[in-house]
Each structure stands twice: as structure tokens, then as C-alpha cells.
MDTraj code that builds the backbone (N, CA, C; nanometers):
import mdtraj as md
import numpy as np

residues = "MET SER ALA LYS CYS ALA GLY CYS ASN LYS THR VAL TYR THR ALA GLU GLN ILE LYS ALA LEU ASP GLN THR TRP HIS LYS GLN CYS LEU LYS CYS GLU VAL CYS LYS THR THR LEU GLN LEU ALA THR LEU GLN SER PHE GLU LYS LYS PRO TYR CYS LYS ALA HIS VAL PRO ILE VAL LYS HIS THR THR VAL ALA ASN ASP VAL MET SER GLN HIS ALA LYS GLN ALA GLN ASP VAL ALA SER TYR ALA ASN LYS THR ASN ILE GLU THR GLN LYS GLY THR GLY GLU LYS PRO SER GLN ASP VAL PHE".split()
xyz = np.array([
    [-0.5682, 0.9439, -3.6224],
    [-0.3937, 0.9910, -3.5340],
    [-0.3644, 0.9035, -3.4665],
    [-0.2293, 0.8925, -3.4739],
    [-0.1444, 0.7881, -3.3936],
    [-0.0946, 0.8172, -3.2395],
    [-0.0955, 0.7103, -3.1408],
    [-0.0742, 0.7245, -3.0166],
    [0.0608, 0.7417, -2.9763],
    [0.1263, 0.8269, -2.8645],
    [0.2692, 0.8472, -2.8660],
    [0.3256, 0.7284, -2.7527],
    [0.4229, 0.6557, -2.8193],
    [0.5175, 0.5773, -2.7182],
    [0.5199, 0.6184, -2.5736],
    [0.4846, 0.4714, -2.4613],
    [0.5081, 0.5446, -2.3176],
    [0.6675, 0.5265, -2.2690],
    [0.7345, 0.4763, -2.3583],
    [0.8887, 0.4212, -2.3834],
    [0.9384, 0.5697, -2.3753],
    [0.9174, 0.5895, -2.5531],
    [0.9850, 0.6712, -2.6049],
    [0.9438, 0.8203, -2.6315],
    [0.8005, 0.8121, -2.6115],
    [0.7468, 0.9573, -2.6257],
    [0.6853, 0.9879, -2.7419],
    [0.7336, 0.8458, -2.8908],
    [0.7425, 0.9655, -2.9977],
    [0.6089, 0.8593, -3.0873],
    [0.5956, 0.8809, -3.2071],
    [0.4698, 0.8102, -3.2584],
    [0.4786, 0.7310, -3.2842],
    [0.3693, 0.6138, -3.3053],
    [0.3917, 0.4474, -3.2475],
    [0.2541, 0.4529, -3.3836],
    [0.3280, 0.3806, -3.4801],
    [0.2149, 0.3284, -3.5565],
    [0.1369, 0.1827, -3.5333],
    [0.0589, 0.1854, -3.6068],
    [-0.0119, 0.0255, -3.5875],
    [0.0832, -0.1017, -3.5953],
    [0.1342, -0.1031, -3.6935],
    [0.2161, -0.2176, -3.7256],
    [0.3135, -0.2635, -3.6388],
    [0.3242, -0.1190, -3.5492],
    [0.4484, -0.1358, -3.4721],
    [0.4305, -0.0918, -3.3082],
    [0.3305, -0.1031, -3.3219],
    [0.2222, -0.1161, -3.1717],
    [0.2008, -0.2015, -3.0787],
    [0.2247, -0.2112, -2.9460],
    [0.1658, -0.3130, -2.8482],
    [0.1236, -0.2245, -2.7187],
    [0.0303, -0.2564, -2.7076],
    [-0.0774, -0.2458, -2.5897],
    [-0.0648, -0.2676, -2.4201],
    [-0.0275, -0.2029, -2.3282],
    [-0.0010, -0.2653, -2.2082],
    [-0.0133, -0.1612, -2.1187],
    [-0.0127, -0.2046, -2.0049],
    [-0.0452, -0.1214, -1.9017],
    [-0.1150, 0.0562, -1.9270],
    [-0.2392, 0.0001, -2.0287],
    [-0.3050, 0.0849, -2.0338],
    [-0.2019, 0.1750, -2.1099],
    [-0.1362, 0.1578, -2.1771],
    [-0.0794, 0.2626, -2.2233],
    [0.0010, 0.1352, -2.3731],
    [0.0302, 0.2448, -2.4862],
    [0.0772, 0.1956, -2.6304],
    [0.2387, 0.2501, -2.6014],
    [0.3070, 0.1014, -2.6437],
    [0.4563, 0.0916, -2.6428],
    [0.4625, 0.0836, -2.7843],
    [0.6117, 0.1454, -2.7916],
    [0.6961, 0.0037, -2.9345],
    [0.7468, -0.0605, -2.8463],
    [0.7234, -0.2300, -2.9581],
    [0.7752, -0.3467, -2.8632],
    [0.8864, -0.3348, -2.8222],
    [1.0204, -0.2000, -2.9338],
    [1.0960, -0.2349, -2.8620],
    [1.1092, -0.1126, -2.7212],
    [1.0488, -0.0841, -2.7461],
    [1.0305, 0.0291, -2.6346],
    [0.9627, -0.0071, -2.4555],
    [0.8972, -0.1168, -2.4909],
    [0.8525, -0.2003, -2.3478],
    [0.9024, -0.2955, -2.2747],
    [1.0378, -0.2050, -2.2017],
    [1.1216, -0.2527, -2.1175],
    [1.1024, -0.2966, -1.9903],
    [1.1875, -0.3425, -1.9112],
    [1.2294, -0.3495, -1.7475],
    [1.2298, -0.2103, -1.7151],
    [1.2172, -0.1834, -1.5896],
    [1.2323, -0.0633, -1.5269],
    [1.3806, -0.0683, -1.4537],
    [1.4082, -0.1631, -1.3700],
    [1.5101, -0.2377, -1.3797],
    [1.6223, -0.2211, -1.4903],
    [1.6413, -0.3702, -1.5393],
    [1.7481, -0.4532, -1.6132],
    [1.7611, -0.3848, -1.7609],
    [1.6424, -0.3328, -1.7981],
    [1.6009, -0.2621, -1.9592],
    [1.6139, -0.4050, -2.0582],
    [1.5407, -0.5227, -1.9629],
    [1.5250, -0.6061, -2.0765],
    [1.3971, -0.6153, -2.1789],
    [1.3994, -0.5973, -2.2876],
    [1.2916, -0.5731, -2.3522],
    [1.1762, -0.7051, -2.3366],
    [1.0656, -0.6491, -2.3398],
    [0.9359, -0.7620, -2.2420],
    [0.8123, -0.7952, -2.3326],
    [0.7780, -0.8714, -2.3406],
    [0.6732, -0.9126, -2.4261],
    [0.5486, -0.9001, -2.3687],
    [0.4092, -0.9292, -2.4170],
    [0.2935, -0.9414, -2.2651],
    [0.2804, -1.0934, -2.2463],
    [0.3693, -1.1592, -2.2691],
    [0.4219, -1.3167, -2.2046],
    [0.4819, -1.2980, -2.0963],
    [0.5866, -1.2025, -2.0778],
    [0.6584, -1.1577, -2.0392],
    [0.7063, -1.0605, -1.8562],
    [0.5669, -1.0000, -1.9511],
    [0.5294, -0.8727, -1.8932],
    [0.4632, -0.9261, -1.7348],
    [0.5634, -0.8311, -1.6071],
    [0.5149, -0.8376, -1.4790],
    [0.4499, -0.6139, -1.4516],
    [0.3421, -0.5984, -1.4083],
    [0.3762, -0.4743, -1.3665],
    [0.3469, -0.4588, -1.2297],
    [0.4088, -0.3064, -1.1735],
    [0.3747, -0.2345, -1.1074],
    [0.3439, -0.1476, -1.0262],
    [0.2079, -0.0658, -0.9925],
    [0.2035, 0.0965, -1.0290],
    [0.2231, 0.1299, -1.1592],
    [0.1710, 0.0865, -1.2733],
    [0.1552, 0.1063, -1.4195],
    [0.2516, 0.0826, -1.4500],
    [0.3849, 0.0826, -1.4136],
    [0.5668, 0.0028, -1.5031],
    [0.5258, -0.1188, -1.5264],
    [0.6226, -0.1456, -1.6606],
    [0.6546, -0.2752, -1.7034],
    [0.7740, -0.3293, -1.5915],
    [0.7887, -0.4130, -1.5628],
    [0.9098, -0.5114, -1.4929],
    [0.8756, -0.6544, -1.5508],
    [1.0010, -0.7140, -1.5412],
    [1.0194, -0.8639, -1.5911],
    [1.0351, -0.8903, -1.4683],
    [0.9735, -1.0935, -1.4638],
    [0.9915, -1.1062, -1.3203],
    [1.0556, -1.1240, -1.2165],
    [1.1925, -1.1155, -1.2402],
    [1.2969, -1.0913, -1.1597],
    [1.2999, -0.9886, -1.0685],
    [1.2389, -0.8694, -1.1136],
    [1.2600, -0.7748, -1.0687],
    [1.1164, -0.6551, -1.0591],
    [1.0253, -0.7933, -1.0377],
    [0.8874, -0.6957, -1.0499],
    [0.9108, -0.6442, -0.8295],
    [0.8871, -0.5348, -0.7534],
    [0.8785, -0.5660, -0.6517],
    [0.8186, -0.5678, -0.5858],
    [0.7829, -0.6231, -0.4632],
    [0.7177, -0.7324, -0.3754],
    [0.6421, -0.5863, -0.2939],
    [0.5316, -0.6031, -0.2532],
    [0.4537, -0.5660, -0.1455],
    [0.4629, -0.6105, -0.0074],
    [0.4903, -0.4966, 0.0379],
    [0.5174, -0.5420, 0.1887],
    [0.4432, -0.4482, 0.2805],
    [0.3672, -0.5352, 0.4212],
    [0.2729, -0.5293, 0.4768],
    [0.3404, -0.3224, 0.5546],
    [0.2630, -0.2443, 0.5866],
    [0.3096, -0.1264, 0.6731],
    [0.2167, -0.1221, 0.7738],
    [0.2979, -0.1090, 0.9189],
    [0.2421, -0.0301, 1.0070],
    [0.2089, 0.1371, 1.0128],
    [0.0626, 0.1414, 1.0762],
    [0.0649, 0.2055, 1.0474],
    [-0.0021, 0.2910, 1.1710],
    [0.0796, 0.3408, 1.2424],
    [0.1248, 0.4057, 1.3961],
    [0.0105, 0.4711, 1.4636],
    [-0.0454, 0.5969, 1.3796],
    [-0.0632, 0.6539, 1.4735],
    [-0.2625, 0.6861, 1.4028],
    [-0.2728, 0.5827, 1.3805],
    [-0.4287, 0.6240, 1.3170],
    [-0.5119, 0.6068, 1.4295],
    [-0.6755, 0.6447, 1.4424],
    [-0.7471, 0.6673, 1.5363],
    [-0.7352, 0.5207, 1.6299],
    [-0.7419, 0.4161, 1.6155],
    [-0.8203, 0.3129, 1.6364],
    [-0.6518, 0.2861, 1.7405],
    [-0.5716, 0.2421, 1.6415],
    [-0.4764, 0.2101, 1.7316],
    [-0.4010, 0.3235, 1.8316],
    [-0.4550, 0.4460, 1.8401],
    [-0.4429, 0.5196, 1.9406],
    [-0.5414, 0.5136, 2.0725],
    [-0.6451, 0.4530, 2.0116],
    [-0.7628, 0.4731, 2.0772],
    [-0.6983, 0.2923, 2.2354],
    [-0.6840, 0.2244, 2.1169],
    [-0.6334, 0.0602, 2.1463],
    [-0.5026, 0.0451, 2.2875],
    [-0.4355, 0.1752, 2.2145],
    [-0.2836, 0.1824, 2.3335],
    [-0.3514, 0.2963, 2.4484],
    [-0.4225, 0.3935, 2.4338],
    [-0.4874, 0.4383, 2.5688],
    [-0.5388, 0.3673, 2.6344],
    [-0.5905, 0.2619, 2.5571],
    [-0.7783, 0.1579, 2.6685],
    [-0.5936, 0.0689, 2.7522],
    [-0.5339, 0.0430, 2.6440],
    [-0.4282, -0.0601, 2.7613],
    [-0.3577, 0.0687, 2.8203],
    [-0.3098, 0.1385, 2.8599],
    [-0.2507, 0.2231, 2.9292],
    [-0.3360, 0.2728, 3.0500],
    [-0.4898, 0.2453, 3.0196],
    [-0.5947, 0.3010, 3.1981],
    [-0.5788, 0.1784, 3.2638],
    [-0.5726, 0.0686, 3.1506],
    [-0.6163, -0.0233, 3.2637],
    [-0.5000, -0.1233, 3.2958],
    [-0.3177, -0.0425, 3.2429],
    [-0.2375, -0.0792, 3.3191],
    [-0.2149, -0.0231, 3.4529],
    [-0.2735, 0.1174, 3.4263],
    [-0.2427, 0.1960, 3.5329],
    [-0.3307, 0.1431, 3.6769],
    [-0.4233, 0.1514, 3.6582],
    [-0.5476, 0.0919, 3.7169],
    [-0.5308, -0.0882, 3.7821],
    [-0.4412, -0.1505, 3.7064],
    [-0.3815, -0.2600, 3.7335],
    [-0.2992, -0.2921, 3.8756],
    [-0.1942, -0.1728, 3.8354],
    [-0.0790, -0.0653, 3.9539],
    [-0.1487, -0.0609, 4.0713],
    [-0.2068, 0.0149, 4.0725],
    [-0.2985, 0.0671, 4.1410],
    [-0.3585, -0.0011, 4.2225],
    [-0.3653, -0.0809, 4.2020],
    [-0.5356, -0.0617, 4.2641],
    [-0.6283, -0.0355, 4.2559],
    [-0.6713, 0.0417, 4.1473],
    [-0.8216, 0.1454, 4.1564],
    [-0.9138, 0.0726, 4.1468],
    [-1.0249, 0.0342, 4.1945],
    [-1.1502, -0.0244, 4.1562],
    [-1.2205, 0.0935, 4.0298],
    [-1.2999, 0.0100, 3.9429],
    [-1.3869, 0.0903, 3.8417],
    [-1.4665, 0.0513, 3.8227],
    [-1.6121, 0.1386, 3.8363],
    [-1.7925, 0.0848, 3.7758],
    [-1.7222, 0.0098, 3.6610],
    [-1.7960, -0.1087, 3.6699],
    [-1.8100, -0.1609, 3.5376],
    [-1.8708, -0.0604, 3.4276],
    [-1.8035, -0.0356, 3.3372],
    [-1.8710, 0.0019, 3.2188],
    [-1.8382, 0.1054, 3.1526],
    [-1.8366, 0.2389, 3.2920],
    [-1.8533, 0.3234, 3.3161],
    [-1.6892, 0.4232, 3.2880],
    [-1.5675, 0.3633, 3.3661],
    [-1.4494, 0.4370, 3.3961],
    [-1.4786, 0.5146, 3.4746],
    [-1.6212, 0.5180, 3.5570],
    [-1.5940, 0.5824, 3.7294],
    [-1.5849, 0.4846, 3.8223],
    [-1.5151, 0.5420, 3.9300],
    [-1.4764, 0.5393, 4.0391],
    [-1.6720, 0.4842, 4.1426],
    [-1.6106, 0.3372, 4.2343],
    [-1.7825, 0.3786, 4.2644],
    [-1.8840, 0.4460, 4.3665],
    [-1.9769, 0.5190, 4.3775],
    [-2.0053, 0.5974, 4.4082],
    [-1.9860, 0.5149, 4.5444],
    [-1.9551, 0.6007, 4.6842],
    [-1.9965, 0.5348, 4.8042],
    [-2.0832, 0.6336, 4.8495],
    [-2.2024, 0.5429, 4.9184],
    [-2.3018, 0.6702, 4.9321],
    [-2.2458, 0.6913, 5.1613],
    [-2.2788, 0.7677, 5.1699],
    [-2.2358, 0.8042, 5.2997],
    [-2.4003, 0.8347, 5.3960],
    [-2.4077, 0.6886, 5.4987],
    [-2.5386, 0.6975, 5.5945],
    [-2.4928, 0.8079, 5.6866],
])
top = md.Topology()
chain = top.add_chain()
for i, resn in enumerate(residues, 1):
    res = top.add_residue(resn, chain, resSeq=i)
    for name in ("N", "CA", "C"):
        top.add_atom(name, md.element.get_by_symbol(name[0]), res)
traj = md.Trajectory(xyz[None], top)
């Protein structure tokens, strides 16, 4: 049984197929998602299992995750330290508690 083309969803026969991006394509259906230029294996760039030409392949940008657990913990620690510095609170090393004052 012949496979279906990922571009047009029609049957692809062995003589006219090209395998790219874990899918089977007609040679004329493997096109850039943006400019629709017909691609070959030598000119194919991929992003998230979609075909692109070299000019239009998306660039991955780093994202900032502001609400992860480690970021929240670090922010809280900075807030505590900042508050302690502003109000001159002495804290016992390692515990975050005020030093006990023994009354004799």
C-alpha cells in the first residue's frame, strides 16, 4: 500500500516520493511553509516537523519563566534579605531567626 503525502494528503507512489521530516511527500509538495518555494533535501530546513527554506526557518528565542518554583524562592530570599538590611534586623546565622536573648 502506498503512503499519503503530508502536503496534499493524496497517495504517493514510490517513483514520485521523497521522505523528509518523518513523513512521505510528493517531490512537488515539499514546500516552504512561508514562501511556498519547492524544496529538495539539500535545501530543506525544518522547525517543529514543518518544512522551511533557509530564509524563513524560525529562530528559537529563549523565554523567561517568571513563575517557576526556583525563581519564586530566589525572589522571596532577596525580599527577606532586603527587608532585613533596611530595618537592621539581626538574624541568627543559618536559621533566619532572631538571636535569643537570655535574661539572667
